[in-house]
N, C-alpha and C positions, 0 to 999 in steps of 0.2 A: 713748274716747268718739268715736262716729261723728259726723262733721260734715257738714251739708248746706247748700249755698247761701252759704258764707262763703269769701271769697277774700283773697289778698294783692294789693292793687291798687297799692301803692307801696313802694319800698325805697330807703334811702340810708345812707351812712356819712360820717363826718367825716374830713377830711384830717389826717394826723399825720406826724411825722417817723419815721425808722427808725434804730435803733441796732444795729450788728452785735454778735453775741456775741463775735467776736474782739476788738473794742474793749473789751467788758466784762472779758474776761480780761486784756488789756494794762493796764487801769486798776486791776486788783485787785478788781473788783466780784464776779467769779465765778471759781470753781475751774476750771482748765483741763481736768482730767479729766472733771468733770461736764459741761462745755460740749461736749466731744467726744462723750461718751456720749449726750447729749440729742438730737443731730441737728439742733438749732435753729441757724439761721444769723443771725437778726435778730429784733427785736421792734419793735412800734410804740410810740412815746412822744409825749406831748403837751406837754411843757414845762410852762409855767405856765397853759395853757388849762384852765379849770375843767371838771369833768365835765358839769355841766348845759349849758354852752356847746357842748361837743362834741355833746351830744344835740340841742340846738337846731339846729346846723348840719345834722346828719343829718336831722332832722325836716323842715326846710324843703325839702330835696331829695326826701324821700319823699312829701311832700304834693304837690309839683309833679308828680312822676311819677304820682301816683295819679289826678289829675284831679278830686279832691274839693276843694270850697271850704271855707273855715273853718267856715261855719255848718253843714256836714254832719257835723262831728266831734262825736260824742256823749260822748266821754270821753277823757282822757289818762292812760295808765298808764306809769309810769317805773320801770325796774328797774335795780338797781345792787348792789354789794357793799361799796364803800368810802365813807367820809364824803364828802358832796357839797358842803358849805358850812357856814354858821353853824349851830351846834347849835340844834335846835328849829325851824328854818326849813323851808319846803316847796319842795324842788327841783321837784316836778311842777307846781306852780302857776307857778313861774318859767318852766318850759319852755312851759306853756300860754300865758302872757302873751307870750312872744317868738315864738310860732308862730301858733296859731289865735286866741288871745285871746278865748276863749268862756267863758260862765258854766256850765261843765260840771264834773262831778266829776273831780278830778285826784289820783291817788293813787300811792304808792310801793309797789312789789312787791319784797319782800326774801325771796328763797328761794335764796340762794347763786347758784351758776352755772347753776341751772335756772330762774332768775328769768324768763327770756324765755318758757319753756314755760308757767310759771304765769300770766304776764301774757296770753299768747295764749289759754290755757284760759279765763281770766276774760273776755277780750274776746269770745270766741265766745258764752259764756253771756249776757253783757251784751247783745249784739246780738240774740240769739234771744228774750230776755225781752220786748222791746217792739218791735212791728212798725215803728214810725216811726223807730227808730234805724237809721242807715245805715252809720256808720263809727266806728272807734276808732283813735286814734294811740297806738302803743306805741313808747317810746324806751328806750334803754340807754346808759349812760355811766359811765366810771370813769377817774380819773387817780390812779395809784398812786405818783406821784412826791412822796410826803409823808414826813415823819419817822416816821410810824406804821408803815411797812412797808419792808423791804428786798426789793424786787421780785425780786432774783436769788437770794435764799436763803430765802424764806419757805416754800418747799416743794421737795421733790425731784422732784415730778411735773410742774412747770411753772415758767415765768418769767412774772411778772405784767406785762401790757401795757396800754397806754392806748387809749382810743378812744370813739367814739360811733356809735350806729346807730339806725335807726328803720324801722318798717313801718307802713303803713296797712292795717288789717284792715277789710274792706268786704263789704257785701251785693251790690255790683256785681261785674261781671267784672273780673279783674285778670290778672296774669301767672302766678299759681299758685292752684290751688284747694286748700283745706284739706280733706283727707279724714278725718283722725283725729288726736286728741291724747290722750296718756295719761301717767300717772306712777304709780310704786310706791315706797313708802318702807318702811324698817325702822327705827323709832325706837330700837331697842336699840343701833343702831350710832352714835348721836350721841356716845357716850362717846369714840370714837376721835379726834374733833377737839376734845375738851375736856380730855382726860386731863392731870392735873398742873397745870392752871391754875385759879386762884381765879375764882369767879363774881361776887363782890362785894368791893370795887368793881370794875367791869369794867376789865380791863387797860388798855384804850385811854385811860381817864380818869385813869390814874396814870402815864402815860408808857411803858407797855409796848408792844412792837411785835408785829405779827402773826407767829407762829412755829409753823407746823404741824409743822415738823421735831421740835421739842422735845416737842410734845404726843404725836406718834406714837411717839417714842423712849420716853417715859414709859409709854405704854400697853404697849409691847412688854416693858419691864422688869417692869411689874406682872404681866403674863401669865407671864413667865419665873419670877417669884417665887411663882406659884401662884394668882394671881387668875383667876377663871373668866371667860373672854372671852365676848362676845356670840356666839350660835350662828350668826347670819346672815352672809352675805357679799354684797358688792356685785354680783358677777357674776350671781348668781341674781336679784337685783332687776332688773338690766338686761334679762336674758332675759325675765322676766315682763312688764316694761313693753313691750318690743319685740313680743313675741308677741301681747299683747292689742291694742296699737295697730295692728299690721299686720292682725290679724283684723278689727278695726273698719273698717279701710280697704278690706278685701276683697281683699288681695293677700298674697303670700308674700315672704319676704326675697329670694328669687331674682329677683323682679320689680323690685327696687329698682335704679335706674340709678346713683345716687350716694348716698353717706352723708356728711352734714355733722356733724362732731364737734368736741369741744373742742380747743383748741390746746395740748395737752400735749406733753411730750417723746415721742420715738418709742416708747420702751418703755411709757410711760403710755397712749398711744393704743392700742397693740396689746393690752396686758394688761387694761386697764379697759374699753375701748369696742368694739374690733373683734373680737378673738379670741373673746370669749364668744358673739358672734353669728355666728361663722363667716364674717366678711367680710374680704376681703383688702385690703391697704393701698391698692391702686390704685383701689378704688371709693370710698375716702375722699378727704379733701382735704389730705393731709399736705404735698403740694408747695406748698400755699398757707399752711397754718398754721405751718410751720417758718420762714416769713419774717415772721410777725406776732406769734407768741406767744399767750398765753392772757389774754383780756380779759374774764373773767367771762361774764355773760349775753350780752355783745355777740358772742361767738363764733358763735352761731347766725345772727345777722343778716348779719354780713359773710361768713360761709361760704355762705349762700344767694345773696347778691349776687354772690359770686365765681363760683360754678358757673353761674349764670344769665347774667351779663353776659359772661363769658369763653368761652361756648359749650360748657361742660361738660355741658350737658343740652339736650334738644330737646323740642319740643311732644309731650306724651303721656308723657314720662318721669316716673317716680315717684322722689321724693327722700325719704330717711329722715333725720330729725334725731335725734341721740342725745346725751344729756348726763347729767352727774352732779353732785351737790352734797352737802356735809355734811348729816347728818340720820339715815342717808344716804338720798338720794332719786335715783332714775333716772327720766328723762323722755324721751318720744319724740313726734315729730310726723311725719305723712306728708303730703307735698304732691304734687300733680300739676301739672306745668308745662303752661300753657295758651296761652302767647304767647311770641314771640321778643323779645329786647331791642329 
C-alpha cells in the first residue's frame, strides 16, 4: 500500500539489561554448539519488569521526541506475542493510562513477530480515515522470563529477548516518512507452527511451554511418513511482499540503504530474510541484532532507532523493514529518512 503524508515523528525504547550467550552456556541454559553456530553474543533481558511497563517507558520517550501533546493522540495500538499480565485484562488501556491518558480506542494487535507491521498498517488507515486525527501511538513490549517459555530453547532460529519500544505515527513532519507498507500470507503454512500440539485446551492453560522445535520436528516426521506438505514456502512470500512494497514506494531494492530485520541467528537472518531478496549482510543490522536477540515485534522499532540514532542512515536514505511470523506471513515497510537525530 502506497502511503502519503504519514510520518514517524517519535521513537523510543526501554532500558534493559544484557545477558551474554557465553553466560547462558556456562549456566547450562543453552547448548554450546548451538551458541557458537548462532553467532549471537548477548540478548536483552528485563528481569521482573512487566511488558506493559517496558512499553510505557518507551512510549514516554517516543512522545517527548515526537513533539505531540497527549490530546493529539487519537489511538493507542499495542503489539506483543507473550502474555502481558492478568488474564482478561487490557494492557493497551494500562499503557494509555500511564502515557497519554486519553479517552481513545486502545487495542492489542497480535500477529506474531509482524505485529508492528500490522499495527503500522492499521495506524496509517486510521489516520487517513478522519481528517481531524493527527497521531497514533504504537507500542510493543514483551518479557519472556516466565515459566511458560524457555527463551534459549523455544526455537532453533532465535533466542527470545525482552524489551519495549514505541513510535508515534503522525500527519506532521517527523524523522522518517512512510512510503509504503505491505504484507503477504500463505494460510496453508500455519500447520508448521501447530503440528503435533493440541488446540484445546490451549497448551499454555495446562502448563505446557512454548516449543516450536517439537512442532517443527513433528511436521518433518509426518512429511517423511508420507503426509503431503503445504506447497508454499516462506521465501516466495517474502519476495512477493518486498516486491509489491518496493513498487508502491517507487524504488528498487538497489536503492535501499539499510535493511532492518528480525533478530534471528546468523543462518536464520540469511536464509529467511536476506538471501531471498539478494541483500548482503552488511546492508542489514546483524552487528546490532547479534547483541540484543529477537524480541518479537519490537525488533523493527529498535532496529530503526539503532540505524537512525547511530548514524547508519542519512537524510534521503531509504530503509526497508522486513519480517516474518507464523501463519505464515511476510511483511515489509519502506521509510525515507527526512531528519538527522
